Structures are given as C-alpha cells and as structure tokens.
PDB file of N, CA, C and O in Angstrom, chain B, residues numbered from 101:
ATOM      1  N   MET B 101       8.807  -6.266   7.110  1.00  0.00           N
ATOM      2  CA  MET B 101       7.359  -6.121   7.084  1.00  0.00           C
ATOM      3  C   MET B 101       6.840  -6.491   8.467  1.00  0.00           C
ATOM      4  O   MET B 101       7.159  -7.564   8.980  1.00  0.00           O
ATOM      5  N   GLY B 102       6.062  -5.636   9.062  1.00  0.00           N
ATOM      6  CA  GLY B 102       5.510  -5.885  10.384  1.00  0.00           C
ATOM      7  C   GLY B 102       4.341  -6.842  10.340  1.00  0.00           C
ATOM      8  O   GLY B 102       3.789  -7.123   9.276  1.00  0.00           O
ATOM      9  N   VAL B 103       3.971  -7.335  11.498  1.00  0.00           N
ATOM     10  CA  VAL B 103       2.869  -8.290  11.561  1.00  0.00           C
ATOM     11  C   VAL B 103       1.524  -7.654  11.253  1.00  0.00           C
ATOM     12  O   VAL B 103       0.545  -8.365  11.027  1.00  0.00           O
ATOM     13  N   ASP B 104       1.458  -6.348  11.240  1.00  0.00           N
ATOM     14  CA  ASP B 104       0.187  -5.686  10.949  1.00  0.00           C
ATOM     15  C   ASP B 104       0.090  -5.239   9.491  1.00  0.00           C
ATOM     16  O   ASP B 104      -0.772  -4.428   9.152  1.00  0.00           O
ATOM     17  N   GLU B 105       0.966  -5.759   8.625  1.00  0.00           N
ATOM     18  CA  GLU B 105       0.956  -5.392   7.219  1.00  0.00           C
ATOM     19  C   GLU B 105       0.673  -6.610   6.356  1.00  0.00           C
ATOM     20  O   GLU B 105       1.014  -7.735   6.721  1.00  0.00           O
ATOM     21  N   GLU B 106       0.052  -6.380   5.215  1.00  0.00           N
ATOM     22  CA  GLU B 106      -0.135  -7.422   4.220  1.00  0.00           C
ATOM     23  C   GLU B 106       0.345  -6.875   2.895  1.00  0.00           C
ATOM     24  O   GLU B 106       0.155  -5.698   2.592  1.00  0.00           O
ATOM     25  N   TYR B 107       0.971  -7.737   2.104  1.00  0.00           N
ATOM     26  CA  TYR B 107       1.420  -7.374   0.759  1.00  0.00           C
ATOM     27  C   TYR B 107       0.708  -8.278  -0.223  1.00  0.00           C
ATOM     28  O   TYR B 107       0.624  -9.488  -0.013  1.00  0.00           O
ATOM     29  N   TYR B 108       0.199  -7.703  -1.285  1.00  0.00           N
ATOM     30  CA  TYR B 108      -0.521  -8.469  -2.295  1.00  0.00           C
ATOM     31  C   TYR B 108       0.350  -8.604  -3.539  1.00  0.00           C
ATOM     32  O   TYR B 108       0.796  -7.600  -4.094  1.00  0.00           O
ATOM     33  N   ASP B 109       0.595  -9.834  -3.981  1.00  0.00           N
ATOM     34  CA  ASP B 109       1.365 -10.074  -5.190  1.00  0.00           C
ATOM     35  C   ASP B 109       0.695 -11.194  -5.962  1.00  0.00           C
ATOM     36  O   ASP B 109       0.733 -12.355  -5.554  1.00  0.00           O
ATOM     37  N   VAL B 110       0.089 -10.844  -7.064  1.00  0.00           N
ATOM     38  CA  VAL B 110      -0.590 -11.824  -7.902  1.00  0.00           C
ATOM     39  C   VAL B 110       0.115 -11.825  -9.251  1.00  0.00           C
ATOM     40  O   VAL B 110       0.146 -10.794  -9.923  1.00  0.00           O
ATOM     41  N   PRO B 111       0.690 -12.970  -9.669  1.00  0.00           N
ATOM     42  CA  PRO B 111       1.379 -13.007 -10.963  1.00  0.00           C
ATOM     43  C   PRO B 111       0.481 -12.492 -12.089  1.00  0.00           C
ATOM     44  O   PRO B 111      -0.709 -12.802 -12.144  1.00  0.00           O
ATOM     45  N   ASP B 112       1.067 -11.710 -12.974  1.00  0.00           N
ATOM     46  CA  ASP B 112       0.361 -11.116 -14.112  1.00  0.00           C
ATOM     47  C   ASP B 112      -0.783 -10.196 -13.691  1.00  0.00           C
ATOM     48  O   ASP B 112      -1.683  -9.914 -14.482  1.00  0.00           O
ATOM     49  N   ALA B 113      -0.745  -9.737 -12.465  1.00  0.00           N
ATOM     50  CA  ALA B 113      -1.797  -8.848 -11.967  1.00  0.00           C
ATOM     51  C   ALA B 113      -1.616  -7.449 -12.536  1.00  0.00           C
ATOM     52  O   ALA B 113      -0.542  -7.095 -13.022  1.00  0.00           O
ATOM     53  N   THR B 114      -2.643  -6.688 -12.472  1.00  0.00           N
ATOM     54  CA  THR B 114      -2.579  -5.300 -12.912  1.00  0.00           C
ATOM     55  C   THR B 114      -2.606  -4.345 -11.725  1.00  0.00           C
ATOM     56  O   THR B 114      -2.797  -3.142 -11.900  1.00  0.00           O
ATOM     57  N   VAL B 115      -2.417  -4.873 -10.528  1.00  0.00           N
ATOM     58  CA  VAL B 115      -2.434  -4.050  -9.321  1.00  0.00           C
ATOM     59  C   VAL B 115      -1.470  -4.635  -8.298  1.00  0.00           C
ATOM     60  O   VAL B 115      -1.273  -5.849  -8.231  1.00  0.00           O
ATOM     61  N   ARG B 116      -0.875  -3.755  -7.507  1.00  0.00           N
ATOM     62  CA  ARG B 116      -0.092  -4.182  -6.353  1.00  0.00           C
ATOM     63  C   ARG B 116      -0.547  -3.338  -5.186  1.00  0.00           C
ATOM     64  O   ARG B 116      -1.055  -2.233  -5.381  1.00  0.00           O
ATOM     65  N   GLY B 117      -0.373  -3.839  -3.975  1.00  0.00           N
ATOM     66  CA  GLY B 117      -0.863  -3.081  -2.840  1.00  0.00           C
ATOM     67  C   GLY B 117      -0.240  -3.488  -1.530  1.00  0.00           C
ATOM     68  O   GLY B 117       0.421  -4.521  -1.421  1.00  0.00           O
ATOM     69  N   ILE B 118      -0.465  -2.655  -0.542  1.00  0.00           N
ATOM     70  CA  ILE B 118      -0.018  -2.918   0.820  1.00  0.00           C
ATOM     71  C   ILE B 118      -1.130  -2.467   1.759  1.00  0.00           C
ATOM     72  O   ILE B 118      -1.816  -1.474   1.519  1.00  0.00           O
ATOM     73  N   ARG B 119      -1.285  -3.232   2.837  1.00  0.00           N
ATOM     74  CA  ARG B 119      -2.340  -2.932   3.808  1.00  0.00           C
ATOM     75  C   ARG B 119      -1.752  -2.976   5.203  1.00  0.00           C
ATOM     76  O   ARG B 119      -1.012  -3.897   5.549  1.00  0.00           O
ATOM     77  N   THR B 120      -2.084  -1.979   5.998  1.00  0.00           N
ATOM     78  CA  THR B 120      -1.754  -1.989   7.420  1.00  0.00           C
ATOM     79  C   THR B 120      -3.078  -2.078   8.170  1.00  0.00           C
ATOM     80  O   THR B 120      -4.138  -2.194   7.555  1.00  0.00           O
ATOM     81  N   ALA B 121      -3.016  -2.023   9.474  1.00  0.00           N
ATOM     82  CA  ALA B 121      -4.249  -2.058  10.261  1.00  0.00           C
ATOM     83  C   ALA B 121      -5.127  -0.839   9.973  1.00  0.00           C
ATOM     84  O   ALA B 121      -6.348  -0.902  10.119  1.00  0.00           O
ATOM     85  N   ALA B 122      -4.512   0.258   9.568  1.00  0.00           N
ATOM     86  CA  ALA B 122      -5.257   1.508   9.389  1.00  0.00           C
ATOM     87  C   ALA B 122      -5.467   1.937   7.939  1.00  0.00           C
ATOM     88  O   ALA B 122      -6.400   2.687   7.654  1.00  0.00           O
ATOM     89  N   TYR B 123      -4.616   1.476   7.014  1.00  0.00           N
ATOM     90  CA  TYR B 123      -4.676   1.978   5.641  1.00  0.00           C
ATOM     91  C   TYR B 123      -4.461   0.875   4.615  1.00  0.00           C
ATOM     92  O   TYR B 123      -3.841  -0.148   4.903  1.00  0.00           O
ATOM     93  N   LYS B 124      -4.982   1.102   3.416  1.00  0.00           N
ATOM     94  CA  LYS B 124      -4.721   0.225   2.274  1.00  0.00           C
ATOM     95  C   LYS B 124      -4.365   1.097   1.078  1.00  0.00           C
ATOM     96  O   LYS B 124      -5.094   2.024   0.725  1.00  0.00           O
ATOM     97  N   LEU B 125      -3.214   0.777   0.455  1.00  0.00           N
ATOM     98  CA  LEU B 125      -2.763   1.477  -0.741  1.00  0.00           C
ATOM     99  C   LEU B 125      -2.746   0.492  -1.900  1.00  0.00           C
ATOM    100  O   LEU B 125      -2.194  -0.602  -1.782  1.00  0.00           O
ATOM    101  N   LEU B 126      -3.348   0.878  -3.019  1.00  0.00           N
ATOM    102  CA  LEU B 126      -3.354   0.069  -4.234  1.00  0.00           C
ATOM    103  C   LEU B 126      -2.778   0.894  -5.371  1.00  0.00           C
ATOM    104  O   LEU B 126      -3.110   2.070  -5.522  1.00  0.00           O
ATOM    105  N   GLU B 127      -1.912   0.276  -6.176  1.00  0.00           N
ATOM    106  CA  GLU B 127      -1.337   0.921  -7.350  1.00  0.00           C
ATOM    107  C   GLU B 127      -1.627   0.039  -8.558  1.00  0.00           C
ATOM    108  O   GLU B 127      -1.149  -1.093  -8.638  1.00  0.00           O
ATOM    109  N   HIS B 128      -2.401   0.555  -9.484  1.00  0.00           N
ATOM    110  CA  HIS B 128      -2.784  -0.187 -10.682  1.00  0.00           C
ATOM    111  C   HIS B 128      -1.788   0.086 -11.806  1.00  0.00           C
ATOM    112  O   HIS B 128      -1.198   1.164 -11.869  1.00  0.00           O
ATOM    113  N   ASP B 129      -1.604  -0.894 -12.693  1.00  0.00           N
ATOM    114  CA  ASP B 129      -0.698  -0.726 -13.830  1.00  0.00           C
ATOM    115  C   ASP B 129      -1.119   0.409 -14.753  1.00  0.00           C
ATOM    116  O   ASP B 129      -0.283   0.970 -15.461  1.00  0.00           O
ATOM    117  N   ASN B 130      -2.385   0.749 -14.756  1.00  0.00           N
ATOM    118  CA  ASN B 130      -2.878   1.824 -15.624  1.00  0.00           C
ATOM    119  C   ASN B 130      -2.628   3.216 -15.035  1.00  0.00           C
ATOM    120  O   ASN B 130      -3.052   4.219 -15.611  1.00  0.00           O
ATOM    121  N   GLY B 131      -1.939   3.278 -13.885  1.00  0.00           N
ATOM    122  CA  GLY B 131      -1.619   4.553 -13.259  1.00  0.00           C
ATOM    123  C   GLY B 131      -2.577   4.979 -12.162  1.00  0.00           C
ATOM    124  O   GLY B 131      -2.285   5.910 -11.412  1.00  0.00           O
ATOM    125  N   GLU B 132      -3.703   4.318 -12.058  1.00  0.00           N
ATOM    126  CA  GLU B 132      -4.670   4.658 -11.009  1.00  0.00           C
ATOM    127  C   GLU B 132      -4.101   4.284  -9.643  1.00  0.00           C
ATOM    128  O   GLU B 132      -3.471   3.238  -9.483  1.00  0.00           O
ATOM    129  N   ARG B 133      -4.331   5.147  -8.675  1.00  0.00           N
ATOM    130  CA  ARG B 133      -3.880   4.908  -7.305  1.00  0.00           C
ATOM    131  C   ARG B 133      -5.074   5.036  -6.371  1.00  0.00           C
ATOM    132  O   ARG B 133      -5.951   5.875  -6.574  1.00  0.00           O
ATOM    133  N   GLU B 134      -5.095   4.191  -5.344  1.00  0.00           N
ATOM    134  CA  GLU B 134      -6.167   4.239  -4.351  1.00  0.00           C
ATOM    135  C   GLU B 134      -5.559   4.153  -2.958  1.00  0.00           C
ATOM    136  O   GLU B 134      -4.631   3.379  -2.723  1.00  0.00           O
ATOM    137  N   LEU B 135      -6.083   4.944  -2.050  1.00  0.00           N
ATOM    138  CA  LEU B 135      -5.693   4.900  -0.648  1.00  0.00           C
ATOM    139  C   LEU B 135      -6.962   4.967   0.179  1.00  0.00           C
ATOM    140  O   LEU B 135      -7.795   5.854  -0.007  1.00  0.00           O
ATOM    141  N   TYR B 136      -7.098   4.025   1.088  1.00  0.00           N
ATOM    142  CA  TYR B 136      -8.286   3.980   1.937  1.00  0.00           C
ATOM    143  C   TYR B 136      -7.882   4.043   3.400  1.00  0.00           C
ATOM    144  O   TYR B 136      -6.935   3.382   3.825  1.00  0.00           O
ATOM    145  N   ASP B 137      -8.603   4.838   4.158  1.00  0.00           N
ATOM    146  CA  ASP B 137      -8.453   4.929   5.606  1.00  0.00           C
ATOM    147  C   ASP B 137      -9.403   3.893   6.190  1.00  0.00           C
ATOM    148  O   ASP B 137     -10.613   4.112   6.250  1.00  0.00           O
ATOM    149  N   LEU B 138      -8.854   2.777   6.614  1.00  0.00           N
ATOM    150  CA  LEU B 138      -9.678   1.660   7.067  1.00  0.00           C
ATOM    151  C   LEU B 138     -10.314   1.894   8.433  1.00  0.00           C
ATOM    152  O   LEU B 138     -11.221   1.162   8.828  1.00  0.00           O
ATOM    153  N   ILE B 139      -9.849   2.898   9.148  1.00  0.00           N
ATOM    154  CA  ILE B 139     -10.448   3.233  10.444  1.00  0.00           C
ATOM    155  C   ILE B 139     -11.743   4.024  10.229  1.00  0.00           C
ATOM    156  O   ILE B 139     -12.785   3.691  10.794  1.00  0.00           O
ATOM    157  N   THR B 140     -11.666   5.067   9.410  1.00  0.00           N
ATOM    158  CA  THR B 140     -12.847   5.907   9.181  1.00  0.00           C
ATOM    159  C   THR B 140     -13.729   5.401   8.042  1.00  0.00           C
ATOM    160  O   THR B 140     -14.887   5.803   7.925  1.00  0.00           O
ATOM    161  N   ASP B 141     -13.184   4.523   7.207  1.00  0.00           N
ATOM    162  CA  ASP B 141     -13.903   4.032   6.028  1.00  0.00           C
ATOM    163  C   ASP B 141     -13.613   2.537   5.814  1.00  0.00           C
ATOM    164  O   ASP B 141     -12.986   2.167   4.822  1.00  0.00           O
ATOM    165  N   PRO B 142     -14.061   1.691   6.728  1.00  0.00           N
ATOM    166  CA  PRO B 142     -13.729   0.260   6.650  1.00  0.00           C
ATOM    167  C   PRO B 142     -14.266  -0.445   5.407  1.00  0.00           C
ATOM    168  O   PRO B 142     -13.781  -1.517   5.048  1.00  0.00           O
ATOM    169  N   ARG B 143     -15.252   0.139   4.754  1.00  0.00           N
ATOM    170  CA  ARG B 143     -15.807  -0.486   3.538  1.00  0.00           C
ATOM    171  C   ARG B 143     -15.168   0.049   2.254  1.00  0.00           C
ATOM    172  O   ARG B 143     -15.587  -0.289   1.147  1.00  0.00           O
ATOM    173  N   GLU B 144     -14.151   0.885   2.427  1.00  0.00           N
ATOM    174  CA  GLU B 144     -13.363   1.399   1.306  1.00  0.00           C
ATOM    175  C   GLU B 144     -14.228   2.076   0.239  1.00  0.00           C
ATOM    176  O   GLU B 144     -14.145   1.752  -0.945  1.00  0.00           O
ATOM    177  N   LYS B 145     -15.033   2.995   0.674  1.00  0.00           N
ATOM    178  CA  LYS B 145     -15.924   3.734  -0.231  1.00  0.00           C
ATOM    179  C   LYS B 145     -15.305   5.035  -0.743  1.00  0.00           C
ATOM    180  O   LYS B 145     -15.657   5.508  -1.824  1.00  0.00           O
ATOM    181  N   VAL B 146     -14.374   5.619   0.042  1.00  0.00           N
ATOM    182  CA  VAL B 146     -13.819   6.930  -0.295  1.00  0.00           C
ATOM    183  C   VAL B 146     -12.309   6.815  -0.524  1.00  0.00           C
ATOM    184  O   VAL B 146     -11.552   6.521   0.402  1.00  0.00           O
ATOM    185  N   ASN B 147     -11.889   7.048  -1.754  1.00  0.00           N
ATOM    186  CA  ASN B 147     -10.474   7.033  -2.099  1.00  0.00           C
ATOM    187  C   ASN B 147      -9.859   8.367  -1.668  1.00  0.00           C
ATOM    188  O   ASN B 147     -10.217   9.416  -2.205  1.00  0.00           O
ATOM    189  N   VAL B 148      -8.937   8.332  -0.702  1.00  0.00           N
ATOM    190  CA  VAL B 148      -8.331   9.554  -0.169  1.00  0.00           C
ATOM    191  C   VAL B 148      -6.920   9.792  -0.718  1.00  0.00           C
ATOM    192  O   VAL B 148      -6.165  10.592  -0.165  1.00  0.00           O
ATOM    193  N   TYR B 149      -6.570   9.107  -1.792  1.00  0.00           N
ATOM    194  CA  TYR B 149      -5.209   9.192  -2.335  1.00  0.00           C
ATOM    195  C   TYR B 149      -4.760  10.631  -2.598  1.00  0.00           C
ATOM    196  O   TYR B 149      -3.616  10.976  -2.302  1.00  0.00           O
ATOM    197  N   THR B 150      -5.610  11.450  -3.131  1.00  0.00           N
ATOM    198  CA  THR B 150      -5.214  12.825  -3.474  1.00  0.00           C
ATOM    199  C   THR B 150      -5.448  13.839  -2.356  1.00  0.00           C
ATOM    200  O   THR B 150      -5.152  15.022  -2.524  1.00  0.00           O
ATOM    201  N   GLU B 151      -5.967  13.395  -1.233  1.00  0.00           N
ATOM    202  CA  GLU B 151      -6.240  14.310  -0.121  1.00  0.00           C
ATOM    203  C   GLU B 151      -4.930  14.753   0.540  1.00  0.00           C
ATOM    204  O   GLU B 151      -4.137  13.904   0.947  1.00  0.00           O
ATOM    205  N   PRO B 152      -4.688  16.059   0.655  1.00  0.00           N
ATOM    206  CA  PRO B 152      -3.460  16.557   1.273  1.00  0.00           C
ATOM    207  C   PRO B 152      -3.220  16.030   2.690  1.00  0.00           C
ATOM    208  O   PRO B 152      -2.071  15.834   3.086  1.00  0.00           O
ATOM    209  N   ALA B 153      -4.262  15.803   3.438  1.00  0.00           N
ATOM    210  CA  ALA B 153      -4.109  15.322   4.815  1.00  0.00           C
ATOM    211  C   ALA B 153      -3.467  13.937   4.884  1.00  0.00           C
ATOM    212  O   ALA B 153      -2.964  13.538   5.934  1.00  0.00           O
ATOM    213  N   TYR B 154      -3.482  13.208   3.777  1.00  0.00           N
ATOM    214  CA  TYR B 154      -2.939  11.849   3.748  1.00  0.00           C
ATOM    215  C   TYR B 154      -1.592  11.774   3.027  1.00  0.00           C
ATOM    216  O   TYR B 154      -1.114  10.676   2.740  1.00  0.00           O
ATOM    217  N   ALA B 155      -0.980  12.905   2.734  1.00  0.00           N
ATOM    218  CA  ALA B 155       0.269  12.929   1.969  1.00  0.00           C
ATOM    219  C   ALA B 155       1.380  12.117   2.630  1.00  0.00           C
ATOM    220  O   ALA B 155       2.074  11.364   1.947  1.00  0.00           O
ATOM    221  N   SER B 156       1.562  12.252   3.930  1.00  0.00           N
ATOM    222  CA  SER B 156       2.643  11.517   4.593  1.00  0.00           C
ATOM    223  C   SER B 156       2.344  10.019   4.657  1.00  0.00           C
ATOM    224  O   SER B 156       3.258   9.203   4.535  1.00  0.00           O
ATOM    225  N   ILE B 157       1.096   9.655   4.843  1.00  0.00           N
ATOM    226  CA  ILE B 157       0.692   8.241   4.832  1.00  0.00           C
ATOM    227  C   ILE B 157       0.939   7.660   3.447  1.00  0.00           C
ATOM    228  O   ILE B 157       1.497   6.571   3.311  1.00  0.00           O
ATOM    229  N   ARG B 158       0.522   8.386   2.433  1.00  0.00           N
ATOM    230  CA  ARG B 158       0.710   7.953   1.039  1.00  0.00           C
ATOM    231  C   ARG B 158       2.194   7.736   0.748  1.00  0.00           C
ATOM    232  O   ARG B 158       2.567   6.719   0.164  1.00  0.00           O
ATOM    233  N   ALA B 159       3.031   8.672   1.144  1.00  0.00           N
ATOM    234  CA  ALA B 159       4.471   8.567   0.898  1.00  0.00           C
ATOM    235  C   ALA B 159       5.076   7.376   1.634  1.00  0.00           C
ATOM    236  O   ALA B 159       5.885   6.643   1.066  1.00  0.00           O
ATOM    237  N   ASP B 160       4.694   7.181   2.879  1.00  0.00           N
ATOM    238  CA  ASP B 160       5.224   6.072   3.668  1.00  0.00           C
ATOM    239  C   ASP B 160       4.814   4.724   3.081  1.00  0.00           C
ATOM    240  O   ASP B 160       5.651   3.832   2.938  1.00  0.00           O
ATOM    241  N   LEU B 161       3.547   4.568   2.743  1.00  0.00           N
ATOM    242  CA  LEU B 161       3.086   3.293   2.191  1.00  0.00           C
ATOM    243  C   LEU B 161       3.689   3.033   0.812  1.00  0.00           C
ATOM    244  O   LEU B 161       3.989   1.887   0.478  1.00  0.00           O
ATOM    245  N   THR B 162       3.867   4.074   0.015  1.00  0.00           N
ATOM    246  CA  THR B 162       4.501   3.918  -1.293  1.00  0.00           C
ATOM    247  C   THR B 162       5.939   3.452  -1.125  1.00  0.00           C
ATOM    248  O   THR B 162       6.393   2.562  -1.844  1.00  0.00           O
ATOM    249  N   ARG B 163       6.657   4.048  -0.180  1.00  0.00           N
ATOM    250  CA  ARG B 163       8.042   3.641   0.094  1.00  0.00           C
ATOM    251  C   ARG B 163       8.088   2.183   0.523  1.00  0.00           C
ATOM    252  O   ARG B 163       8.905   1.414   0.018  1.00  0.00           O
ATOM    253  N   ARG B 164       7.222   1.797   1.446  1.00  0.00           N
ATOM    254  CA  ARG B 164       7.186   0.407   1.915  1.00  0.00           C
ATOM    255  C   ARG B 164       6.876  -0.557   0.781  1.00  0.00           C
ATOM    256  O   ARG B 164       7.492  -1.618   0.670  1.00  0.00           O
ATOM    257  N   LEU B 165       5.925  -0.186  -0.055  1.00  0.00           N
ATOM    258  CA  LEU B 165       5.542  -1.040  -1.173  1.00  0.00           C
ATOM    259  C   LEU B 165       6.700  -1.188  -2.155  1.00  0.00           C
ATOM    260  O   LEU B 165       6.938  -2.281  -2.669  1.00  0.00           O
ATOM    261  N   ASP B 166       7.417  -0.111  -2.418  1.00  0.00           N
ATOM    262  CA  ASP B 166       8.577  -0.180  -3.306  1.00  0.00           C
ATOM    263  C   ASP B 166       9.654  -1.100  -2.742  1.00  0.00           C
ATOM    264  O   ASP B 166      10.255  -1.876  -3.485  1.00  0.00           O
ATOM    265  N   VAL B 167       9.902  -1.023  -1.440  1.00  0.00           N
ATOM    266  CA  VAL B 167      10.890  -1.897  -0.805  1.00  0.00           C
ATOM    267  C   VAL B 167      10.469  -3.352  -0.934  1.00  0.00           C
ATOM    268  O   VAL B 167      11.273  -4.203  -1.314  1.00  0.00           O
ATOM    269  N   ILE B 168       9.241  -3.635  -0.627  1.00  0.00           N
ATOM    270  CA  ILE B 168       8.747  -5.010  -0.664  1.00  0.00           C
ATOM    271  C   ILE B 168       8.812  -5.589  -2.071  1.00  0.00           C
ATOM    272  O   ILE B 168       9.158  -6.759  -2.239  1.00  0.00           O
ATOM    273  N   THR B 169       8.490  -4.805  -3.067  1.00  0.00           N
ATOM    274  CA  THR B 169       8.419  -5.335  -4.429  1.00  0.00           C
ATOM    275  C   THR B 169       9.769  -5.386  -5.127  1.00  0.00           C
ATOM    276  O   THR B 169       9.884  -6.020  -6.176  1.00  0.00           O
ATOM    277  N   THR B 170      10.794  -4.739  -4.581  1.00  0.00           N
ATOM    278  CA  THR B 170      12.100  -4.747  -5.233  1.00  0.00           C
ATOM    279  C   THR B 170      13.174  -5.463  -4.442  1.00  0.00           C
ATOM    280  O   THR B 170      14.272  -5.659  -4.963  1.00  0.00           O
ATOM    281  N   CYS B 171      12.915  -5.855  -3.232  1.00  0.00           N
ATOM    282  CA  CYS B 171      13.951  -6.464  -2.404  1.00  0.00           C
ATOM    283  C   CYS B 171      14.144  -7.939  -2.765  1.00  0.00           C
ATOM    284  O   CYS B 171      13.273  -8.577  -3.356  1.00  0.00           O
ATOM    285  N   SER B 172      15.316  -8.455  -2.388  1.00  0.00           N
ATOM    286  CA  SER B 172      15.597  -9.877  -2.586  1.00  0.00           C
ATOM    287  C   SER B 172      16.697 -10.293  -1.624  1.00  0.00           C
ATOM    288  O   SER B 172      17.451  -9.455  -1.131  1.00  0.00           O
ATOM    289  N   GLY B 173      16.784 -11.579  -1.363  1.00  0.00           N
ATOM    290  CA  GLY B 173      17.833 -12.091  -0.496  1.00  0.00           C
ATOM    291  C   GLY B 173      17.390 -12.270   0.938  1.00  0.00           C
ATOM    292  O   GLY B 173      16.259 -11.959   1.312  1.00  0.00           O
ATOM    293  N   VAL B 174      18.318 -12.781   1.731  1.00  0.00           N
ATOM    294  CA  VAL B 174      18.031 -13.143   3.117  1.00  0.00           C
ATOM    295  C   VAL B 174      17.670 -11.938   3.970  1.00  0.00           C
ATOM    296  O   VAL B 174      16.796 -12.038   4.831  1.00  0.00           O
ATOM    297  N   THR B 175      18.315 -10.812   3.755  1.00  0.00           N
ATOM    298  CA  THR B 175      18.071  -9.628   4.580  1.00  0.00           C
ATOM    299  C   THR B 175      16.977  -8.735   4.015  1.00  0.00           C
ATOM    300  O   THR B 175      16.762  -7.625   4.502  1.00  0.00           O
ATOM    301  N   CYS B 176      16.304  -9.206   3.012  1.00  0.00           N
ATOM    302  CA  CYS B 176      15.267  -8.428   2.352  1.00  0.00           C
ATOM    303  C   CYS B 176      14.159  -8.015   3.312  1.00  0.00           C
ATOM    304  O   CYS B 176      13.718  -8.800   4.152  1.00  0.00           O
ATOM    305  N   CYS B 177      13.723  -6.777   3.172  1.00  0.00           N
ATOM    306  CA  CYS B 177      12.542  -6.270   3.891  1.00  0.00           C
ATOM    307  C   CYS B 177      12.681  -6.335   5.398  1.00  0.00           C
ATOM    308  O   CYS B 177      11.715  -6.630   6.101  1.00  0.00           O
ATOM    309  N   GLY B 178      13.859  -6.066   5.894  1.00  0.00           N
ATOM    310  CA  GLY B 178      14.073  -6.108   7.335  1.00  0.00           C
ATOM    311  C   GLY B 178      13.288  -5.061   8.091  1.00  0.00           C
ATOM    312  O   GLY B 178      12.951  -5.280   9.255  1.00  0.00           O
ATOM    313  N   ASN B 179      12.983  -3.932   7.476  1.00  0.00           N
ATOM    314  CA  ASN B 179      12.234  -2.867   8.147  1.00  0.00           C
ATOM    315  C   ASN B 179      11.122  -2.378   7.279  1.00  0.00           C
ATOM    316  O   ASN B 179      10.379  -1.480   7.674  1.00  0.00           O
TER     317      ASN B 179
END
C-alpha cells in the first residue's frame, strides 16, 4: 500500500473502501458500489462507478482492495 492510499476497515461494517489522492472506491455489503473522482468532485457528489471512462480506475482500485482485504503475513500487501 502506497503512502497516498488509505484503507477503511471497520469491524462489523457494511462497507469497505480504498482511497488514493485522486479516487475513492466504496463497496457496500448490499452490493452498492461507489467511485468518486476526488480531483473533479472533491465533495463526492457524483458517483462515477458505472461510467465507462472510469473502467480501468475501477478495476485497479477493486484489485487493490481485494489484495488488502485478503492478504496476511509479513509480506502482505507489498505492492
């Protein structure tokens, strides 16, 4: 995990998420997904999760979030 990322983990939470300097991805237990472009929308008013222009960002953040939430051990989350 880089210094420009944050991971949110709240026990018994209904949401998990990852934030970089430019984007925030949230995944709710009910299946709802949110992606915000923090550069163009710093107040997180427009959910761009389904926008085709953000497909690669969505895929990258989802991959990172999956790694962070499933890794364990000393070498966990090296990249």
